[in-house]
C-alpha positions, 0 to 999 in steps of 0.5 A, spaced: 539 467 228 540 460 225 536 453 226 529 451 229 527 455 236 530 450 240 536 448 237 538 455 234 545 458 234 545 466 237 551 469 238 553 472 245 552 479 246 553 484 252 546 485 255 547 490 261 545 496 256 539 493 252 536 490 259 537 496 263 530 499 263 526 492 263 526 487 267 529 480 265 528 473 268 531 467 269 530 462 264 528 455 265 535 452 264 538 456 269 533 453 274 535 446 272 542 448 273 541 450 280 538 444 282 544 440 280 548 444 285 543 443 290 545 436 290 552 438 292 549 442 297 545 436 300 551 432 301 555 438 304 549 439 309 549 431 311 556 431 312 556 437 317 551 434 321 555 428 321 562 432 323 561 438 327 568 439 329 572 445 328 575 441 322 568 439 319 566 446 319 572 448 316 572 443 310 564 445 310 566 453 309 571 452 304 568 447 300 561 451 300 565 457 298 568 453 292 561 451 290 558 457 291 563 461 287 562 456 281 555 457 281 556 465 281 561 464 275 555 462 271 550 466 274 554 472 272 556 470 265 548 469 264 547 476 266 551 479 261 552 475 255 547 469 255 542 468 249 540 461 251 542 458 245 544 451 243 551 452 244 550 455 251 546 450 253 550 444 251 556 447 255 552 449 261 549 442 261 556 439 261 558 443 267 552 441 270 554 433 269 561 435 272 558 438 278 554 432 279 561 428 279 564 433 284 558 432 289 559 425 289 566 426 292 564 431 297 562 426 302 569 423 302 572 430 302 568 432 308 570 426 312 578 427 310 578 420 307 580 422 300 576 424 294 580 431 293 583 428 286 576 427 283 574 434 286 579 438 284 579 435 277 571 436 276 572 443 279 577 445 274 573 442 268 567 446 271 571 453 271 574 451 264 567 450 261 566 457 264 572 460 260 570 457 254 563 461 254 567 467 255 572 465 249 566 464 245 563 471 247 570 474 245 569 472 238 562 476 238 563 482 243 566 488 241 568 495 245 564 495 251 565 488 255 571 486 251 576 488 257 572 484 262 572 478 258 579 478 257 580 479 264 576 473 266 579 469 260 586 470 263 585 469 270 580 464 270 584 459 266 590 460 270 586 458 277 583 453 273 590 450 271 591 451 279 586 446 281 588 441 276 595 442 278 593 441 285 593 433 284 600 433 283 601 436 290 600 432 296 595 433 302 594 437 306 598 442 301 593 441 296 588 444 299 592 450 300 593 451 292 585 451 292 585 456 297 590 460 293 586 459 286 579 461 290 583 467 293 585 470 286 578 468 283 575 472 288 579 478 288 578 479 280 571 482 280 572 488 283 577 490 278 573 487 272 567 490 273 570 497 273 571 496 266 564 496 264 562 504 263 555 503 263 551 498 268 555 492 270 550 488 271 542 487 269 539 488 276 532 484 275 536 478 273 541 477 278 537 479 284 532 473 281 537 468 280 540 469 287 533 469 290 531 463 286 538 459 289 536 462 296 529 459 295 533 452 293 538 452 299 532 454 304 527 449 301 533 443 301 534 445 308 527 444 310 527 437 306 533 435 309 530 435 316 524 432 314 528 426 311 532 425 317 527 424 322 522 421 317 519 414 320 522 416 327 518 417 333 518 424 335 517 426 343 514 432 345 520 436 345 523 434 339 516 436 335 516 443 339 524 443 336 521 442 329 516 447 329 520 452 332 525 451 327 520 451 321 518 458 324 525 460 324 526 458 317 520 462 315 522 468 319 529 467 315 525 467 308 521 473 310 527 477 312 531 476 306 525 477 301 521 482 304 525 486 308 532 486 305 534 492 301 538 490 295 539 497 292 546 496 292 546 491 286 545 497 282 551 501 285 556 499 280 562 495 283 559 496 290 554 491 287 559 486 289 557 487 296 550 483 294 554 477 291 559 476 296 554 477 302 551 471 299 557 467 300 555 467 308 547 467 306 548 460 303 552 456 307 549 459 313 542 457 312 545 450 310 549 449 317 542 451 320 539 445 317 544 441 320 543 444 326 536 443 326 537 436 324 541 435 330 537 438 335 531 434 333 535 428 334 538 430 341 532 433 344 532 429 350 539 430 352 541 435 357 544 440 353 546 440 345 553 439 344 557 445 342 557 443 334 550 442 334 549 449 337 554 452 332 551 449 326 544 452 328 545 458 332 552 460 328 549 458 321 543 464 323 549 468 325 552 468 318 545 470 315 544 476 320 551 478 318 550 478 311 544 481 311 547 487 315 552 488 310 547 488 305 543 493 308 549 497 310 550 498 302 544 500 300 543 508 298 539 511 303 541 507 310 546 509 315 550 505 321 544 507 326 538 505 322 534 500 326 534 494 322 542 495 321 543 495 328 538 490 330 541 485 325 548 486 329 544 485 335 541 479 333 548 476 330 551 478 337 545 474 341 546 468 336 553 467 337 552 468 345 547 463 345 552 458 341 557 459 346 553 459 352 547 454 350 550 448 353 547 451 360 540 450 357 536 444 354 535 443 347 528 445 347 530 452 351 536 453 346 532 453 340 526 457 343 531 462 345 534 462 338 527 462 335 525 468 339 531 472 337 530 471 330 522 472 330 524 479 334 528 481 329 523 480 324 518 484 328 523 490 329 524 490 321 517 489 319 515 495 324 520 499 322 518 505 317 522 503 310 525 509 308 531 511 311 531 517 315 524 515 319 528 508 321 534 511 324 536 511 331 535 519 333 529 523 335 525 526 330 526 533 327 519 537 329 520 542 324 520 536 319 513 534 320 511 526 320 513 522 314 508 522 308 
């Protein structure tokens, strides 16, 4: 280790083995990095509230996937190789600056009014900076971890160049190139993770990183609604909608942090269920905030427009689906577990409300959504937290009551 404590140089090393038996936490610099990505999420939320057409939802989902994948790339690199030294901080700070540049282009991309060249160049820069970290790690990491590094260097360099080359392709085919690049990236980890013979990830660190980012996204969702309605004269209906949506956000927090089983993270390559499920969690919560904003602003209408209903209830439905997938990946659960079945029923109820909610007033619609989410929270809270006792089947008298 060279230099002063803050400007030290410390070569990367594979940390999954050394941290397997101890808790490892996110660094302050990682939290700062999250807030830069938050700027992009704010722009996505605002743009979706302005355009809830099918095309608007499609652009929202695609861009959010790209942003989430860029964040995940740095989170998983840090999990395995981060030593938080000067070079790592400078590279990641440059990536943060590029992400800020991407955020500036998001409103134009979401509106279909240009911005795709700047977005593609910025995204390619972000991905190539991640590749540079893996190149540095390759110089110092031997044996275990080296095959994973080699895979990521080759694949991520290729897909970053695809993003860069897309600026030569006319729209709308440019977006197709982005989709191909993302598909290749997302298909790579299941193979790469299997090259690590020990633990493929530091569980304590990765669950904290995703949990922290979830808090950032959820907090932004509440903050964006407050900012949108600040200074407006709220009617009784709009005030009740705001309170109901706050209760929904609290229930979502409660389910995620207290009742979601994250044991799948420690199950080798199956831990990717945890990572990929968050590509539903993050945009789902963000879409919910856009729908909340629209519901408050249109509280006096006879009914909410379809786009607002799908943003609010559909966003929560994607969260419910992600929680069901996460729960099913746990070591002890079955498909008859009450929490799992409840999440699927919540998913179905929310989709039904989004589709048929035009028959009721905005306040009634939001109250129905709140009742469904609160009901799921209560179901899970009063479900015994170990597998057999929570399964939908009659108890075995011979087994006795659980301790």
